[in-house]
PDB file as gemmi writes it, atoms N, CA and C in Angstrom:
CRYST1    1.000    1.000    1.000  90.00  90.00  90.00 P 1                      
ATOM      1  N   UNK A   1      43.939  32.405 -50.270  1.00  0.00           N  
ATOM      2  CA  UNK A   1      43.577  31.869 -48.962  1.00  0.00           C  
ATOM      3  C   UNK A   1      43.075  32.993 -48.071  1.00  0.00           C  
ATOM      4  N   UNK A   2      42.001  32.727 -47.367  1.00  0.00           N  
ATOM      5  CA  UNK A   2      41.454  33.674 -46.417  1.00  0.00           C  
ATOM      6  C   UNK A   2      41.340  32.983 -45.067  1.00  0.00           C  
ATOM      7  N   UNK A   3      42.203  33.368 -44.151  1.00  0.00           N  
ATOM      8  CA  UNK A   3      42.235  32.826 -42.794  1.00  0.00           C  
ATOM      9  C   UNK A   3      42.195  31.292 -42.820  1.00  0.00           C  
ATOM     10  N   UNK A   4      43.030  30.725 -43.676  1.00  0.00           N  
ATOM     11  CA  UNK A   4      43.158  29.281 -43.721  1.00  0.00           C  
ATOM     12  C   UNK A   4      42.133  28.571 -44.574  1.00  0.00           C  
ATOM     13  N   UNK A   5      41.236  29.336 -45.220  1.00  0.00           N  
ATOM     14  CA  UNK A   5      40.180  28.722 -46.021  1.00  0.00           C  
ATOM     15  C   UNK A   5      40.180  29.344 -47.417  1.00  0.00           C  
ATOM     16  N   UNK A   6      39.805  28.575 -48.392  1.00  0.00           N  
ATOM     17  CA  UNK A   6      39.646  29.134 -49.731  1.00  0.00           C  
ATOM     18  C   UNK A   6      38.304  29.835 -49.822  1.00  0.00           C  
ATOM     19  N   UNK A   7      38.161  30.745 -50.786  1.00  0.00           N  
ATOM     20  CA  UNK A   7      36.885  31.430 -50.973  1.00  0.00           C  
ATOM     21  C   UNK A   7      36.969  32.879 -50.548  1.00  0.00           C  
ATOM     22  N   UNK A   8      35.821  33.491 -50.270  1.00  0.00           N  
ATOM     23  CA  UNK A   8      35.758  34.914 -49.931  1.00  0.00           C  
ATOM     24  C   UNK A   8      35.926  35.160 -48.451  1.00  0.00           C  
ATOM     25  N   UNK A   9      36.056  36.426 -48.131  1.00  0.00           N  
ATOM     26  CA  UNK A   9      36.189  36.824 -46.731  1.00  0.00           C  
ATOM     27  C   UNK A   9      37.279  37.866 -46.568  1.00  0.00           C  
ATOM     28  N   UNK A  10      37.554  38.211 -45.349  1.00  0.00           N  
ATOM     29  CA  UNK A  10      38.596  39.186 -45.061  1.00  0.00           C  
ATOM     30  C   UNK A  10      39.957  38.521 -45.173  1.00  0.00           C  
ATOM     31  N   UNK A  11      40.877  39.188 -45.820  1.00  0.00           N  
ATOM     32  CA  UNK A  11      42.239  38.673 -45.920  1.00  0.00           C  
ATOM     33  C   UNK A  11      42.960  39.006 -44.622  1.00  0.00           C  
ATOM     34  N   UNK A  12      43.346  37.995 -43.880  1.00  0.00           N  
ATOM     35  CA  UNK A  12      43.987  38.223 -42.591  1.00  0.00           C  
ATOM     36  C   UNK A  12      45.475  37.908 -42.617  1.00  0.00           C  
ATOM     37  N   UNK A  13      45.963  37.368 -43.689  1.00  0.00           N  
ATOM     38  CA  UNK A  13      47.375  37.008 -43.755  1.00  0.00           C  
ATOM     39  C   UNK A  13      48.201  38.210 -44.177  1.00  0.00           C  
ATOM     40  N   UNK A  14      49.319  38.442 -43.491  1.00  0.00           N  
ATOM     41  CA  UNK A  14      50.258  39.474 -43.896  1.00  0.00           C  
ATOM     42  C   UNK A  14      51.659  38.921 -43.717  1.00  0.00           C  
ATOM     43  N   UNK A  15      52.626  39.636 -44.205  1.00  0.00           N  
ATOM     44  CA  UNK A  15      53.999  39.147 -44.210  1.00  0.00           C  
ATOM     45  C   UNK A  15      54.875  40.077 -43.365  1.00  0.00           C  
ATOM     46  N   UNK A  16      55.120  39.719 -42.119  1.00  0.00           N  
ATOM     47  CA  UNK A  16      55.856  40.585 -41.196  1.00  0.00           C  
ATOM     48  C   UNK A  16      57.304  40.800 -41.644  1.00  0.00           C  
ATOM     49  N   UNK A  17      57.819  41.959 -41.298  1.00  0.00           N  
ATOM     50  CA  UNK A  17      59.218  42.287 -41.565  1.00  0.00           C  
ATOM     51  C   UNK A  17      60.129  41.484 -40.648  1.00  0.00           C  
ATOM     52  N   UNK A  18      61.343  41.256 -41.081  1.00  0.00           N  
ATOM     53  CA  UNK A  18      62.355  40.652 -40.222  1.00  0.00           C  
ATOM     54  C   UNK A  18      62.869  41.718 -39.268  1.00  0.00           C  
ATOM     55  N   UNK A  19      63.291  41.297 -38.087  1.00  0.00           N  
ATOM     56  CA  UNK A  19      63.829  42.227 -37.089  1.00  0.00           C  
ATOM     57  C   UNK A  19      62.954  42.280 -35.860  1.00  0.00           C  
ATOM     58  N   UNK A  20      63.164  43.300 -35.025  1.00  0.00           N  
ATOM     59  CA  UNK A  20      62.433  43.405 -33.762  1.00  0.00           C  
ATOM     60  C   UNK A  20      60.921  43.462 -33.974  1.00  0.00           C  
ATOM     61  N   UNK A  21      60.197  42.822 -33.051  1.00  0.00           N  
ATOM     62  CA  UNK A  21      58.734  42.800 -33.113  1.00  0.00           C  
ATOM     63  C   UNK A  21      58.179  42.844 -31.689  1.00  0.00           C  
ATOM     64  N   UNK A  22      57.021  43.475 -31.547  1.00  0.00           N  
ATOM     65  CA  UNK A  22      56.315  43.527 -30.263  1.00  0.00           C  
ATOM     66  C   UNK A  22      54.945  42.898 -30.437  1.00  0.00           C  
ATOM     67  N   UNK A  23      54.591  42.016 -29.509  1.00  0.00           N  
ATOM     68  CA  UNK A  23      53.264  41.409 -29.471  1.00  0.00           C  
ATOM     69  C   UNK A  23      52.468  42.100 -28.364  1.00  0.00           C  
ATOM     70  N   UNK A  24      51.195  42.372 -28.625  1.00  0.00           N  
ATOM     71  CA  UNK A  24      50.302  42.959 -27.626  1.00  0.00           C  
ATOM     72  C   UNK A  24      48.983  42.207 -27.651  1.00  0.00           C  
ATOM     73  N   UNK A  25      48.626  41.646 -26.517  1.00  0.00           N  
ATOM     74  CA  UNK A  25      47.321  41.037 -26.328  1.00  0.00           C  
ATOM     75  C   UNK A  25      46.547  41.855 -25.308  1.00  0.00           C  
ATOM     76  N   UNK A  26      45.270  42.082 -25.547  1.00  0.00           N  
ATOM     77  CA  UNK A  26      44.411  42.773 -24.591  1.00  0.00           C  
ATOM     78  C   UNK A  26      43.417  41.750 -24.082  1.00  0.00           C  
ATOM     79  N   UNK A  27      43.397  41.558 -22.781  1.00  0.00           N  
ATOM     80  CA  UNK A  27      42.551  40.532 -22.187  1.00  0.00           C  
ATOM     81  C   UNK A  27      41.936  41.071 -20.900  1.00  0.00           C  
ATOM     82  N   UNK A  28      41.375  40.196 -20.103  1.00  0.00           N  
ATOM     83  CA  UNK A  28      40.789  40.582 -18.826  1.00  0.00           C  
ATOM     84  C   UNK A  28      41.358  39.716 -17.718  1.00  0.00           C  
ATOM     85  N   UNK A  29      41.423  40.301 -16.527  1.00  0.00           N  
ATOM     86  CA  UNK A  29      41.837  39.512 -15.376  1.00  0.00           C  
ATOM     87  C   UNK A  29      40.617  38.778 -14.809  1.00  0.00           C  
ATOM     88  N   UNK A  30      40.803  38.070 -13.712  1.00  0.00           N  
ATOM     89  CA  UNK A  30      39.722  37.255 -13.149  1.00  0.00           C  
ATOM     90  C   UNK A  30      38.542  38.085 -12.655  1.00  0.00           C  
ATOM     91  N   UNK A  31      38.773  39.389 -12.435  1.00  0.00           N  
ATOM     92  CA  UNK A  31      37.702  40.265 -11.978  1.00  0.00           C  
ATOM     93  C   UNK A  31      37.042  41.032 -13.126  1.00  0.00           C  
ATOM     94  N   UNK A  32      37.450  40.749 -14.359  1.00  0.00           N  
ATOM     95  CA  UNK A  32      36.836  41.398 -15.510  1.00  0.00           C  
ATOM     96  C   UNK A  32      37.472  42.712 -15.919  1.00  0.00           C  
ATOM     97  N   UNK A  33      38.610  43.073 -15.292  1.00  0.00           N  
ATOM     98  CA  UNK A  33      39.302  44.306 -15.658  1.00  0.00           C  
ATOM     99  C   UNK A  33      40.286  44.032 -16.800  1.00  0.00           C  
ATOM    100  N   UNK A  34      40.443  45.024 -17.673  1.00  0.00           N  
ATOM    101  CA  UNK A  34      41.385  44.869 -18.775  1.00  0.00           C  
ATOM    102  C   UNK A  34      42.806  44.745 -18.280  1.00  0.00           C  
ATOM    103  N   UNK A  35      43.614  44.017 -19.033  1.00  0.00           N  
ATOM    104  CA  UNK A  35      45.056  43.996 -18.820  1.00  0.00           C  
ATOM    105  C   UNK A  35      45.722  43.757 -20.171  1.00  0.00           C  
ATOM    106  N   UNK A  36      46.960  44.221 -20.284  1.00  0.00           N  
ATOM    107  CA  UNK A  36      47.754  44.025 -21.486  1.00  0.00           C  
ATOM    108  C   UNK A  36      48.740  42.903 -21.256  1.00  0.00           C  
ATOM    109  N   UNK A  37      48.954  42.096 -22.264  1.00  0.00           N  
ATOM    110  CA  UNK A  37      49.987  41.057 -22.252  1.00  0.00           C  
ATOM    111  C   UNK A  37      50.927  41.410 -23.398  1.00  0.00           C  
ATOM    112  N   UNK A  38      52.215  41.634 -23.084  1.00  0.00           N  
ATOM    113  CA  UNK A  38      53.152  42.100 -24.105  1.00  0.00           C  
ATOM    114  C   UNK A  38      54.429  41.265 -24.112  1.00  0.00           C  
ATOM    115  N   UNK A  39      55.054  41.230 -25.275  1.00  0.00           N  
ATOM    116  CA  UNK A  39      56.333  40.533 -25.423  1.00  0.00           C  
ATOM    117  C   UNK A  39      57.089  41.155 -26.585  1.00  0.00           C  
ATOM    118  N   UNK A  40      58.396  41.181 -26.459  1.00  0.00           N  
ATOM    119  CA  UNK A  40      59.255  41.606 -27.559  1.00  0.00           C  
ATOM    120  C   UNK A  40      60.122  40.429 -27.978  1.00  0.00           C  
ATOM    121  N   UNK A  41      60.359  40.333 -29.265  1.00  0.00           N  
ATOM    122  CA  UNK A  41      61.207  39.291 -29.819  1.00  0.00           C  
ATOM    123  C   UNK A  41      61.827  39.779 -31.108  1.00  0.00           C  
ATOM    124  N   UNK A  42      62.379  38.854 -31.875  1.00  0.00           N  
ATOM    125  CA  UNK A  42      62.995  39.180 -33.157  1.00  0.00           C  
ATOM    126  C   UNK A  42      62.487  38.197 -34.203  1.00  0.00           C  
ATOM    127  N   UNK A  43      61.893  38.722 -35.272  1.00  0.00           N  
ATOM    128  CA  UNK A  43      61.495  37.881 -36.404  1.00  0.00           C  
ATOM    129  C   UNK A  43      62.737  37.540 -37.212  1.00  0.00           C  
ATOM    130  N   UNK A  44      62.922  36.253 -37.463  1.00  0.00           N  
ATOM    131  CA  UNK A  44      64.113  35.780 -38.160  1.00  0.00           C  
ATOM    132  C   UNK A  44      63.731  35.084 -39.463  1.00  0.00           C  
ATOM    133  N   UNK A  45      64.667  35.048 -40.403  1.00  0.00           N  
ATOM    134  CA  UNK A  45      64.389  34.325 -41.649  1.00  0.00           C  
ATOM    135  C   UNK A  45      64.341  32.821 -41.394  1.00  0.00           C  
ATOM    136  N   UNK A  46      63.622  32.116 -42.241  1.00  0.00           N  
ATOM    137  CA  UNK A  46      63.547  30.670 -42.129  1.00  0.00           C  
ATOM    138  C   UNK A  46      62.167  30.185 -42.507  1.00  0.00           C  
ATOM    139  N   UNK A  47      61.997  28.872 -42.559  1.00  0.00           N  
ATOM    140  CA  UNK A  47      60.708  28.318 -42.974  1.00  0.00           C  
ATOM    141  C   UNK A  47      59.613  28.617 -41.953  1.00  0.00           C  
ATOM    142  N   UNK A  48      58.398  28.846 -42.459  1.00  0.00           N  
ATOM    143  CA  UNK A  48      57.221  29.044 -41.611  1.00  0.00           C  
ATOM    144  C   UNK A  48      56.085  28.208 -42.172  1.00  0.00           C  
ATOM    145  N   UNK A  49      55.059  27.986 -41.361  1.00  0.00           N  
ATOM    146  CA  UNK A  49      53.873  27.273 -41.821  1.00  0.00           C  
ATOM    147  C   UNK A  49      53.207  28.062 -42.940  1.00  0.00           C  
ATOM    148  N   UNK A  50      52.581  27.372 -43.874  1.00  0.00           N  
ATOM    149  CA  UNK A  50      51.917  28.037 -44.995  1.00  0.00           C  
ATOM    150  C   UNK A  50      50.471  27.583 -45.115  1.00  0.00           C  
ATOM    151  N   UNK A  51      49.716  27.644 -44.026  1.00  0.00           N  
ATOM    152  CA  UNK A  51      48.334  27.180 -44.054  1.00  0.00           C  
ATOM    153  C   UNK A  51      47.319  28.315 -44.123  1.00  0.00           C  
ATOM    154  N   UNK A  52      47.745  29.515 -44.515  1.00  0.00           N  
ATOM    155  CA  UNK A  52      46.794  30.577 -44.773  1.00  0.00           C  
ATOM    156  C   UNK A  52      46.648  31.624 -43.699  1.00  0.00           C  
ATOM    157  N   UNK A  53      47.245  31.459 -42.550  1.00  0.00           N  
ATOM    158  CA  UNK A  53      47.233  32.482 -41.511  1.00  0.00           C  
ATOM    159  C   UNK A  53      48.606  33.135 -41.462  1.00  0.00           C  
ATOM    160  N   UNK A  54      48.654  34.314 -40.869  1.00  0.00           N  
ATOM    161  CA  UNK A  54      49.942  34.978 -40.694  1.00  0.00           C  
ATOM    162  C   UNK A  54      50.792  34.161 -39.740  1.00  0.00           C  
ATOM    163  N   UNK A  55      52.023  33.931 -40.107  1.00  0.00           N  
ATOM    164  CA  UNK A  55      52.963  33.201 -39.265  1.00  0.00           C  
ATOM    165  C   UNK A  55      54.296  33.924 -39.274  1.00  0.00           C  
ATOM    166  N   UNK A  56      54.975  33.854 -38.144  1.00  0.00           N  
ATOM    167  CA  UNK A  56      56.280  34.480 -38.014  1.00  0.00           C  
ATOM    168  C   UNK A  56      57.223  33.492 -37.345  1.00  0.00           C  
ATOM    169  N   UNK A  57      58.468  33.631 -37.643  1.00  0.00           N  
ATOM    170  CA  UNK A  57      59.507  32.843 -36.991  1.00  0.00           C  
ATOM    171  C   UNK A  57      60.175  33.796 -35.999  1.00  0.00           C  
ATOM    172  N   UNK A  58      59.631  33.853 -34.789  1.00  0.00           N  
ATOM    173  CA  UNK A  58      60.082  34.822 -33.795  1.00  0.00           C  
ATOM    174  C   UNK A  58      60.921  34.136 -32.726  1.00  0.00           C  
ATOM    175  N   UNK A  59      62.065  34.741 -32.439  1.00  0.00           N  
ATOM    176  CA  UNK A  59      62.939  34.252 -31.364  1.00  0.00           C  
ATOM    177  C   UNK A  59      62.754  35.168 -30.145  1.00  0.00           C  
ATOM    178  N   UNK A  60      62.609  34.541 -28.976  1.00  0.00           N  
ATOM    179  CA  UNK A  60      62.442  35.278 -27.724  1.00  0.00           C  
ATOM    180  C   UNK A  60      63.628  34.987 -26.810  1.00  0.00           C  
ATOM    181  N   UNK A  61      63.972  35.946 -25.973  1.00  0.00           N  
ATOM    182  CA  UNK A  61      65.128  35.774 -25.088  1.00  0.00           C  
ATOM    183  C   UNK A  61      64.969  34.610 -24.128  1.00  0.00           C  
ATOM    184  N   UNK A  62      63.729  34.251 -23.796  1.00  0.00           N  
ATOM    185  CA  UNK A  62      63.492  33.162 -22.845  1.00  0.00           C  
ATOM    186  C   UNK A  62      63.353  31.808 -23.531  1.00  0.00           C  
ATOM    187  N   UNK A  63      63.379  31.764 -24.865  1.00  0.00           N  
ATOM    188  CA  UNK A  63      63.205  30.510 -25.592  1.00  0.00           C  
ATOM    189  C   UNK A  63      61.734  30.244 -25.895  1.00  0.00           C  
ATOM    190  N   UNK A  64      61.489  29.412 -26.883  1.00  0.00           N  
ATOM    191  CA  UNK A  64      60.126  29.163 -27.367  1.00  0.00           C  
ATOM    192  C   UNK A  64      59.232  28.499 -26.317  1.00  0.00           C  
ATOM    193  N   UNK A  65      59.730  27.463 -25.668  1.00  0.00           N  
ATOM    194  CA  UNK A  65      58.906  26.743 -24.689  1.00  0.00           C  
ATOM    195  C   UNK A  65      58.514  27.649 -23.525  1.00  0.00           C  
ATOM    196  N   UNK A  66      59.492  28.370 -22.986  1.00  0.00           N  
ATOM    197  CA  UNK A  66      59.206  29.255 -21.852  1.00  0.00           C  
ATOM    198  C   UNK A  66      58.283  30.392 -22.276  1.00  0.00           C  
ATOM    199  N   UNK A  67      58.483  30.918 -23.486  1.00  0.00           N  
ATOM    200  CA  UNK A  67      57.585  31.967 -23.982  1.00  0.00           C  
ATOM    201  C   UNK A  67      56.148  31.448 -24.028  1.00  0.00           C  
ATOM    202  N   UNK A  68      55.939  30.280 -24.618  1.00  0.00           N  
ATOM    203  CA  UNK A  68      54.586  29.719 -24.721  1.00  0.00           C  
ATOM    204  C   UNK A  68      53.957  29.517 -23.349  1.00  0.00           C  
ATOM    205  N   UNK A  69      54.749  29.038 -22.396  1.00  0.00           N  
ATOM    206  CA  UNK A  69      54.234  28.855 -21.037  1.00  0.00           C  
ATOM    207  C   UNK A  69      53.833  30.187 -20.417  1.00  0.00           C  
ATOM    208  N   UNK A  70      54.723  31.175 -20.479  1.00  0.00           N  
ATOM    209  CA  UNK A  70      54.442  32.483 -19.866  1.00  0.00           C  
ATOM    210  C   UNK A  70      53.250  33.175 -20.536  1.00  0.00           C  
ATOM    211  N   UNK A  71      53.233  33.157 -21.882  1.00  0.00           N  
ATOM    212  CA  UNK A  71      52.154  33.814 -22.623  1.00  0.00           C  
ATOM    213  C   UNK A  71      50.817  33.166 -22.266  1.00  0.00           C  
ATOM    214  N   UNK A  72      50.766  31.839 -22.246  1.00  0.00           N  
ATOM    215  CA  UNK A  72      49.523  31.129 -21.943  1.00  0.00           C  
ATOM    216  C   UNK A  72      49.074  31.381 -20.509  1.00  0.00           C  
ATOM    217  N   UNK A  73      50.010  31.396 -19.583  1.00  0.00           N  
ATOM    218  CA  UNK A  73      49.668  31.631 -18.178  1.00  0.00           C  
ATOM    219  C   UNK A  73      49.118  33.036 -17.942  1.00  0.00           C  
ATOM    220  N   UNK A  74      49.469  33.981 -18.814  1.00  0.00           N  
ATOM    221  CA  UNK A  74      48.974  35.352 -18.675  1.00  0.00           C  
ATOM    222  C   UNK A  74      47.510  35.472 -19.103  1.00  0.00           C  
ATOM    223  N   UNK A  75      46.970  34.445 -19.763  1.00  0.00           N  
ATOM    224  CA  UNK A  75      45.559  34.410 -20.114  1.00  0.00           C  
ATOM    225  C   UNK A  75      45.153  35.320 -21.259  1.00  0.00           C  
ATOM    226  N   UNK A  76      45.922  35.357 -22.347  1.00  0.00           N  
ATOM    227  CA  UNK A  76      45.538  36.235 -23.462  1.00  0.00           C  
ATOM    228  C   UNK A  76      44.322  35.685 -24.212  1.00  0.00           C  
ATOM    229  N   UNK A  77      43.720  36.534 -25.029  1.00  0.00           N  
ATOM    230  CA  UNK A  77      42.647  36.082 -25.905  1.00  0.00           C  
ATOM    231  C   UNK A  77      43.278  35.402 -27.117  1.00  0.00           C  
ATOM    232  N   UNK A  78      42.441  34.922 -28.029  1.00  0.00           N  
ATOM    233  CA  UNK A  78      42.923  34.196 -29.203  1.00  0.00           C  
ATOM    234  C   UNK A  78      43.742  35.088 -30.136  1.00  0.00           C  
ATOM    235  N   UNK A  79      43.346  36.343 -30.279  1.00  0.00           N  
ATOM    236  CA  UNK A  79      44.036  37.251 -31.199  1.00  0.00           C  
ATOM    237  C   UNK A  79      44.939  38.207 -30.445  1.00  0.00           C  
ATOM    238  N   UNK A  80      45.957  38.695 -31.163  1.00  0.00           N  
ATOM    239  CA  UNK A  80      46.869  39.686 -30.604  1.00  0.00           C  
ATOM    240  C   UNK A  80      47.402  40.523 -31.748  1.00  0.00           C  
ATOM    241  N   UNK A  81      48.004  41.641 -31.414  1.00  0.00           N  
ATOM    242  CA  UNK A  81      48.612  42.521 -32.413  1.00  0.00           C  
ATOM    243  C   UNK A  81      50.106  42.267 -32.444  1.00  0.00           C  
ATOM    244  N   UNK A  82      50.680  42.401 -33.623  1.00  0.00           N  
ATOM    245  CA  UNK A  82      52.133  42.302 -33.785  1.00  0.00           C  
ATOM    246  C   UNK A  82      52.592  43.555 -34.514  1.00  0.00           C  
ATOM    247  N   UNK A  83      53.562  44.259 -33.949  1.00  0.00           N  
ATOM    248  CA  UNK A  83      54.054  45.496 -34.550  1.00  0.00           C  
ATOM    249  C   UNK A  83      55.561  45.417 -34.743  1.00  0.00           C  
ATOM    250  N   UNK A  84      56.014  45.877 -35.886  1.00  0.00           N  
ATOM    251  CA  UNK A  84      57.450  45.941 -36.148  1.00  0.00           C  
ATOM    252  C   UNK A  84      58.083  46.921 -35.166  1.00  0.00           C  
ATOM    253  N   UNK A  85      59.178  46.525 -34.547  1.00  0.00           N  
ATOM    254  CA  UNK A  85      59.891  47.393 -33.615  1.00  0.00           C  
ATOM    255  C   UNK A  85      59.675  46.992 -32.166  1.00  0.00           C  
ATOM    256  N   UNK A  86      60.297  47.755 -31.283  1.00  0.00           N  
ATOM    257  CA  UNK A  86      60.192  47.521 -29.839  1.00  0.00           C  
ATOM    258  C   UNK A  86      59.302  48.606 -29.246  1.00  0.00           C  
ATOM    259  N   UNK A  87      58.179  48.205 -28.651  1.00  0.00           N  
ATOM    260  CA  UNK A  87      57.177  49.180 -28.225  1.00  0.00           C  
ATOM    261  C   UNK A  87      56.703  49.007 -26.786  1.00  0.00           C  
ATOM    262  N   UNK A  88      57.348  48.160 -26.010  1.00  0.00           N  
ATOM    263  CA  UNK A  88      56.872  47.937 -24.637  1.00  0.00           C  
ATOM    264  C   UNK A  88      56.890  49.224 -23.827  1.00  0.00           C  
ATOM    265  N   UNK A  89      57.912  50.055 -23.977  1.00  0.00           N  
ATOM    266  CA  UNK A  89      57.958  51.302 -23.198  1.00  0.00           C  
ATOM    267  C   UNK A  89      56.768  52.202 -23.511  1.00  0.00           C  
ATOM    268  N   UNK A  90      56.375  52.297 -24.767  1.00  0.00           N  
ATOM    269  CA  UNK A  90      55.203  53.091 -25.152  1.00  0.00           C  
ATOM    270  C   UNK A  90      53.932  52.467 -24.588  1.00  0.00           C  
ATOM    271  N   UNK A  91      53.818  51.150 -24.666  1.00  0.00           N  
ATOM    272  CA  UNK A  91      52.643  50.462 -24.125  1.00  0.00           C  
ATOM    273  C   UNK A  91      52.531  50.702 -22.623  1.00  0.00           C  
ATOM    274  N   UNK A  92      53.654  50.695 -21.926  1.00  0.00           N  
ATOM    275  CA  UNK A  92      53.638  50.959 -20.484  1.00  0.00           C  
ATOM    276  C   UNK A  92      53.123  52.368 -20.182  1.00  0.00           C  
ATOM    277  N   UNK A  93      53.473  53.355 -20.994  1.00  0.00           N  
ATOM    278  CA  UNK A  93      52.990  54.728 -20.798  1.00  0.00           C  
ATOM    279  C   UNK A  93      51.479  54.797 -21.009  1.00  0.00           C  
ATOM    280  N   UNK A  94      50.997  54.164 -22.067  1.00  0.00           N  
ATOM    281  CA  UNK A  94      49.553  54.145 -22.335  1.00  0.00           C  
ATOM    282  C   UNK A  94      48.823  53.420 -21.209  1.00  0.00           C  
ATOM    283  N   UNK A  95      49.368  52.308 -20.764  1.00  0.00           N  
ATOM    284  CA  UNK A  95      48.750  51.543 -19.682  1.00  0.00           C  
ATOM    285  C   UNK A  95      48.667  52.371 -18.397  1.00  0.00           C  
ATOM    286  N   UNK A  96      49.694  53.158 -18.122  1.00  0.00           N  
ATOM    287  CA  UNK A  96      49.682  54.006 -16.925  1.00  0.00           C  
ATOM    288  C   UNK A  96      48.576  55.052 -17.020  1.00  0.00           C  
ATOM    289  N   UNK A  97      48.420  55.668 -18.187  1.00  0.00           N  
ATOM    290  CA  UNK A  97      47.371  56.674 -18.384  1.00  0.00           C  
ATOM    291  C   UNK A  97      45.992  56.068 -18.142  1.00  0.00           C  
ATOM    292  N   UNK A  98      45.765  54.856 -18.651  1.00  0.00           N  
ATOM    293  CA  UNK A  98      44.455  54.213 -18.541  1.00  0.00           C  
ATOM    294  C   UNK A  98      44.331  53.299 -17.320  1.00  0.00           C  
ATOM    295  N   UNK A  99      45.374  53.260 -16.502  1.00  0.00           N  
ATOM    296  CA  UNK A  99      45.377  52.431 -15.289  1.00  0.00           C  
ATOM    297  C   UNK A  99      45.077  50.967 -15.621  1.00  0.00           C  
ATOM    298  N   UNK A 100      45.827  50.440 -16.605  1.00  0.00           N  
ATOM    299  CA  UNK A 100      45.682  49.059 -17.039  1.00  0.00           C  
ATOM    300  C   UNK A 100      46.973  48.315 -16.682  1.00  0.00           C  
ATOM    301  N   UNK A 101      46.881  47.202 -15.962  1.00  0.00           N  
ATOM    302  CA  UNK A 101      48.097  46.445 -15.648  1.00  0.00           C  
ATOM    303  C   UNK A 101      48.676  45.797 -16.903  1.00  0.00           C  
ATOM    304  N   UNK A 102      49.983  45.542 -16.846  1.00  0.00           N  
ATOM    305  CA  UNK A 102      50.699  44.971 -17.984  1.00  0.00           C  
ATOM    306  C   UNK A 102      51.494  43.749 -17.521  1.00  0.00           C  
ATOM    307  N   UNK A 103      51.287  42.613 -18.196  1.00  0.00           N  
ATOM    308  CA  UNK A 103      52.137  41.436 -17.993  1.00  0.00           C  
ATOM    309  C   UNK A 103      53.190  41.456 -19.083  1.00  0.00           C  
ATOM    310  N   UNK A 104      54.456  41.673 -18.691  1.00  0.00           N  
ATOM    311  CA  UNK A 104      55.557  41.634 -19.661  1.00  0.00           C  
ATOM    312  C   UNK A 104      56.091  40.215 -19.672  1.00  0.00           C  
ATOM    313  N   UNK A 105      55.949  39.551 -20.814  1.00  0.00           N  
ATOM    314  CA  UNK A 105      56.350  38.155 -20.935  1.00  0.00           C  
ATOM    315  C   UNK A 105      57.852  38.037 -21.174  1.00  0.00           C  
ATOM    316  N   UNK A 106      58.373  38.853 -22.078  1.00  0.00           N  
ATOM    317  CA  UNK A 106      59.816  38.853 -22.356  1.00  0.00           C  
ATOM    318  C   UNK A 106      60.170  40.116 -23.108  1.00  0.00           C  
ATOM    319  N   UNK A 107      61.405  40.562 -22.933  1.00  0.00           N  
ATOM    320  CA  UNK A 107      61.919  41.759 -23.637  1.00  0.00           C  
ATOM    321  C   UNK A 107      63.160  41.371 -24.388  1.00  0.00           C  
TER     322      UNK A 107                                                      
END                                                                             
């Protein structure tokens, strides 16, 4: 499977580790300036969708519904990065250097 389709193309599916995870989305605000959207959670064992894209079973401190609301309201793009571990503090340092605002969804 390649991004949900059979045939050739870039393989986009990967299998995330269990444990702490950080999500990072890079988007723009209403004035066209970059901003980061970040969240930390925990990948847990259990069933996940198997339709060809990367999927994770991530638990957030604010709960799934509230996470989806907050993440969507922050205006992220379609794609985001997921990294094993907790990295919001590092992202905040990089954002300060580049003068990029950060929306922290949950820690």
